[in-house]
N, C-alpha and C positions, 0 to 999 in steps of 0.2 A: 664604268666606274669600278675602282678597285677596292676591296674590302680586305680587312686583316683579321686574323685570329687573335684571341686574347693573349696567346703566347708572343705573337709578333708585336702587338701593342706594348706589352710589358717590356719586351727586350729594347724597343725604342725608348720607352720611358726611363729605363735604366740609365740612360745617358745624362739624365737630370741629377743623378746622385753622385756624390764624390767618391773617391777611392776608399775613404774611410768615413764611417758614420759615427757621430758623437751624440751621446744622449745627454739629457739636461744635467746629469751629474758629472759629466766630463769623461766618462768611459767611452772609449773608441772600439769600433768593430771594423776591422779591415775587410774591404770587399775584394782586394786584389787577389788574383789567383782563383777566384770562384768561377765556375762554369755555369752559364745560364742556358737553359733550354729555350728561353724567351728571346728569340732572335728573328728579325724579319724587317720588312719594309717599314717605312715611317707612317704615322697617322697622317691624316689630311690636316694641314695647317693652312688657315686662311687669314692673312693680314689685309685688312680692307681700309678704305679711305675715310669712312665715317661709320657712326653707329647704326645708321639706317641700312647701309650695305651689309654690315655684319648681321642685323636682324633678318634681312632678306635671305642671306646665305644660310643662316641657321634654320630659318623656316623651310627653305628648299630641302635641306638635310632631313628634317623631320618628316616632311610629306613624302620623300623618297623612301625613308625607313618604313613608314606605314604602308606605302604602295607595295614594298617588297615583302610584306607579311609580318613585319615586327609590330607586336602589340604595344599600344601606348604605355602599358605598365611595364614594358621592357626597355623604356627609354628614359635616361636621366640627363639632367642638365645641371652643370655646376659653375658657380661664380666665386670669386674671392670673398666677398663680403655682402651683407644685406643691401648695401648701397647699389649693387649691380643687378640685383634680382629683377628689377624693372626691364632691363634689356632682355633678359631670358624669357620673362613673360611675354614681352612684345613678339618675340620669335615664335613661341608657341601659339600665340593668338594668330599670328600672320599664317601659320600652317593650319589653322582651324582647329587646333587641339585644345585651346583654352587652358583648363587646369587638368587636363588628362595625363600629362607627363609630369614626372617628378622633377621639381626645380628646388635646388639646395645650395648652400655655401659649401665650399670645399672642406671645411672643418668637420662636416657631418658625413663625408663620403666614405670614410673608412668602414669596411665590412660589407659595403653594398656592391652589387654587381648587376649590370644592365647589358643587354645586347647591343645597344647603341647609346653612345654618351657624346654630348657636346660640352666642351668647356669653353665658356664664353668670357668675354671682357678681359682678355689677357693683354691689357694695355700697359704702356711703360709705367705709369705711376700707380697703377692698380696691383701689379704683381711684378716685383715685390711692392707691398703696400707702402706708399710714400710716407704716411704718418708714422709707420713702425720704424722706418729708416731714420727719420727726423728725431726719434726718441733715443737712438743709440748713444750711449755715453762714451764709448771707446771703440776701437777697431775689433776687439774680441767680441764685444756684444753685436756690432754690426755684422760680423761673420756668422754669428749664431742666428741673426734675423734672416740673413740671406739663405742660410741652410734650411731654416724652418719654412720659409716661403717656397723654396724650391721643392721641398718634400710635400708641401700642400698640392702643388701642381702635379707631382708624381703620383700621389694617391688618387687625385681626381682622374687622371688619364688612365690609370690602371683599373678603373671601375668598368671599363668597356670590354665586353667579351668579343664582339664581332666588328663594330665600327666605331671609330673615334674621330670627331672634328674638333679641332682647337682653333678658336678665333680670337682676334683682337683688332683693334683699330691702330694704324700707324700713328706715331711709332709704337710698335708692340713691345711686349715684355722682352728683355734680353734673354730670358729663359727659353723662348721659342726657338732661338738659334741652336740650342743644344738638342732639339728634337729632330 
């Protein structure tokens, strides 16, 4: 099994972000020409046929992390919204860890760091969240929604220091192709 460093994971996750980042006030920060030390092989991406397979795959990842000496308080699991937390909990239970690992929504990931991270339920209508897309009034707002959703995935992925698993059920999020 191949594991990556936080630098490598962040380098791959950088592919999720556009060349220029725009804040809510419309200010843009150009990323072109920057040199990143975060470069390396991609994280493990698993697109599975159904939710049960995803739960099993995530459970296996959790068991392997613990077997390799990673403490349960060094493991984090992230999903897009509260609606998906049940799948993450099912994976933790399948691994025999119950509520011993941190499970949260992507919005709360910023500033956290774990040795091992699973980003689950990266399904087509979940990331980007279909209800947010339906609310877009125009093309500009739609672009902003896509950018925000992509940044949520970026933040969740970059919480991993040593190992990262990103999962979804086919058809998976279009963002996974960028990883």
